[in-house]
N, C-alpha and C positions, 0 to 999 in steps of 0.2 A: 608744736612747731608749725610755722607758717609754710605754705606751699604755693608754688606758681599756679595761678588759675589758668584753666584752659580758655582759649579765645572762643567767642561765639561764632566765629567765621574762620575760614582757612587763611593761611598766611598770604595767599595770592588774591584773596577776595577784594582787597581794597585797591589793587593795581588799576590804573597807573597813578592814582592819587597818593598812594602809599605803597611802595614796592614790597614784594616778598622779602627782599634782602633787608630792607629797613625793619620790617616786622620781625624777621628772624633775629636780627641783632638786638633790637629794642626790647622785644618781649622775651626772647630766649636767653639773651646774655645780660643786658642791663638790668631788667626787672629781676631776673633770677639772682643776680649779684646782691641786690638790695635785700632779698629774702635770706640768702645765705648769711650775709653779714648780720642781719637782725637776729636770726636764730642763734648765731654765735654770741652776740652781745648780751642777749637776755637769758642764756642758758644758766640754770641753777640760780636765778635771781628772783626778786619779788615781781619783776616784770613778766615772768614766764606765765603767770596765771591770769594776766590781764587781757582784755580784748584789744584789738589793734587801735581803736579810737582812744581807749584808756591809756595805752602805752604812749601814744602821740601827745596827749595832754599832760601826762605825768612827766615824761622826759623833757618836754618843753619847759614846764615850770621848774624842773630840777636842773636845767641846763646840762642835760646828758646828750651832747651833740651827736655822738655816734649812734646811739639808740634812736634818737629823734629823727635824724636824717634818713636812716634806713627804714624805719617804721612809716614815716610820712611818705616817702617815695613809694613804698609798697602800697599804701592806701591810695595815693594819687594815681598810680598806674592802674590799680583795680578799677577805679572810676573811669579813667581815660579809655581803656579798652571797650568798656560798655557804652561809652558816649559815641562810638562810631559803629557804622554798619555799611555793608555794601549797598550802594544806591541810596545813601543817606541824604540829608538836607531836605529841601522841598517843603511840603506843607507841614505846618506845626499844628499839633492837636489843639482842639478848641479851648480847653481849660487853660493850657499854658499860653496860647496865643492871646487870650483875654487878659491874663495877668501881665504879659509882656507889654501889651498896648496900654494897660493901666499905669504901669510903673515906668515905662520908657517913652510912651507916646506912639511908638511904631516899631515894627520888626526891623526896619532899616536903621533906626537909632540904636537898637540893641546890637545889630551887626557892626555898625560903625564903632561903638564903644568897645565891643569884645575884641575886634581885630586891632584896634588902637592899643588896648591894654597889652596884647601879645607882642605887637611890634615894638612898643616902648619899654617893655621889660628888659632892662639892661642885663646882658649876660644870660645865664641860665635861670629858668624859672617856669612859671605857669600863669595862665589867665583863666579867670573863673566867672561863672554866673552862679550866684548864691542867693540865699534868702537871709536877710538881716532885718530884725524887727518887723517881720511879715511883709517886707518889701524886697523885690528883686534888685540886686546890685551887681555890677561888674567890677572886679578887682584884679590885681596882679600880685604875684608874690615871688620873691627870690628863691633860688635853689629848691630845697625840699618843702619849704613852708606852704601851708594850706589854710583855707578859711576856718577850719575847725578850731584852731587855737585862738581865733578872734571871735568866737561864739557865733559863727555863721554856719549855715547849712549849704554846702556845695551841691549844685544840681548838675553842673557841666564844667569840665576842666579840660584845658588843652595844654599839652606839654610843649614848651618852647625851648627846651634844651636842644642843642644842635644835633644830638644823636636822634632826635625825633624827626628831623627833616633834611639834614644836610646831604645825604646820599641822593635824595630825589629832587631837592630844590636848591642845592648849594647854599649861597648866601641870601636867597630870596625868601626870607621869613614871611613877608607880607603875602606872597602868592600862596605859600603853605597855609597860612591862616584863612585866606579867602576860600581856598579849596576845602579846608576843614569845615568852615561854617556853611558853605553853599552845597557841598556834595558828600560830606561824611557824617554829619551829626545824626545820631539816632534820637530824634525828637520825642519819640514815644518813651524811651528810657528816661530822658530828661524830665518829661512830664511826670513819670512815675516817682521821681524823687521829690516832687512838690509836697 
């Protein structure tokens, strides 16, 4: 059975960029609901013995929407919480910075592409920094979908579902994404995913 992971920081630690109320609802309610549903859907099935990544890939290929959506959202959120830290943003560790400059030309270009992917994702979804064929790429995905099902390795993900930002930013998704990139990202964690 899958369980809600503990956050690496208190629910007030990201204030004012992400409020305690947002984290309480997003982590404690939304993420928990995905886990509860996933556990219910896979109970006493072949899926019960698989890893989360295996469940995502298998349910995607077998068009099991209920299992896929909840498994994928559980995985996405596990990554999302670790991609942030109090006092985040700032200096990018050298190995990751080198790779970004090689594949994007500059940090500014990555920032521009990442924020644009999040802003232009219509409706609910995610924006990602992933590795594809040994190259860093920025992508976006609708709803629960993630880069794993497209044979990419996600390093960084940002939730652009409204429950992720609406209490704090109302309809200003671009401001949420700018603050996420500039002031919340845990670049050490992102580099560790390389």
